[in-house]
N, C-alpha and C positions, 0 to 999 in steps of 0.2 A: 504494500500500500504506500502511496505517496501522499503526503500531507502538505498543504500550503496555507500558511497563516497570512492574513491581510487585515487592513483596517487601521494600522498604527499611524502615528503622526504626532504633531505638536498640539498641545492644548494647554490652556491656562488652568491653574488650580480651581477646582470647583466645577470644571467642565466634564463632559462625557465623551466616551469613545465606544465604538462597537467593533469588536474584532470578530473575524470570521475564519473558521477552519474548514477548508474544502478538502475532499479526499478523492483519490482515483485509484483504480487498481484493486478494489476490494468492496466489501459490503459493510456499510455502516452498522447494520443491524447486529453484527457480531462483535462490536467493539465497545469498550469504554473509551471515551475521548476526554483527555485532560488538557488543561491549560497550566503552564508553568511560566515563571519569569526569572530573569537573571539580571540583576542590577550590576553596574560596574564594580568590580572588586568584591562581589558577594557570591555566595553559593546560589544555585538555582533553587527556587522554592515553588511549592504547590500553590495554585490559585483556585482552581475549581475543576470538577470533572463530572461527566454525565454518562450514564448507561443509555446508549442509543435506543435499545429495545424497550426498556421500562421507563425511561425518563428520570430515573432516580439520580439525584445529584449529591455530590460531596463538596464541602467547602472547609477551608480552615477557619477557625474562629475569628481570626483577625480580619478576614476579608468578606465575611458572610453578608454584612449589611450593605455594602456598596457594589458588589459584583454579582451578576446573575448569569448563569450558564443555561442555555436552552438549545433545542433542536430546531432546525429549519428543514422540515421534511420535504418541502418543495424543491429545495436547492441541494439536498444532501449535504448539509453543512451544520456545523456547531457554532453557535454565537456566544461570545462573552460580552455582555453589556456592562460597561464600567461607568459608574456615576460618581459624582463628588470626588473627582480625582485629586490626588495630592502629589506634591513633588516627589515624595518617597515612592510613588508608584512608577517612577521612571525606570524603565528596564526594557530588555528584549523579551517579548512574549512568544512562547512556543506552544504549539499544540502537539499532542502525542497520542498514540493509540495503544490500546492493550486489548488483546483478543479475549472475548468472554463468551460463554455459552449459556449464561443464566441472566437473571433479572436483578442481580445484586447491586448494592451501592458500589460505585467505582472506588478503587484505591485512592487514598489521599496522600500518596507518596510516590516518588519518582521511580522506584525500583521496578515495578511490574510493567511499566510502559516501554515498549521496545521499538516503536516506529515514531520517528520525530520529523517534524517539519523544520524549515530554515529559520523561522522566527520573523517577527515584525516589531519594529522599534516604536516605543511609546515614550514621549518626552512631555513631562508636565512642568510648566514654569510657574514660579511663585508670583 
């Protein structure tokens, strides 16, 4: 499977961005799709994930209130809606896939995800 993240850009603090993860070469219905981010000089961290089949989503406690992950079934894409952005949200955002055969909540950690896209840059100015 090939994943392509898009929708990044420059935004002022308090603004919103909508990131999209599109896939080719596979079937979304068999995957968990996760969003991760990596800020300069920091480790990559989990942002949100969704089970495409069930719609169950996982979030870290720190980002649950401002970020929402969802499925766009018409476009075979996963969307990350980011609101009330802060300068500390500045990072490269990646989407990743993890094969699943069930309806479970997706993993909220990097380890199980084995297919990664190239990332999209998000810069939030103060």
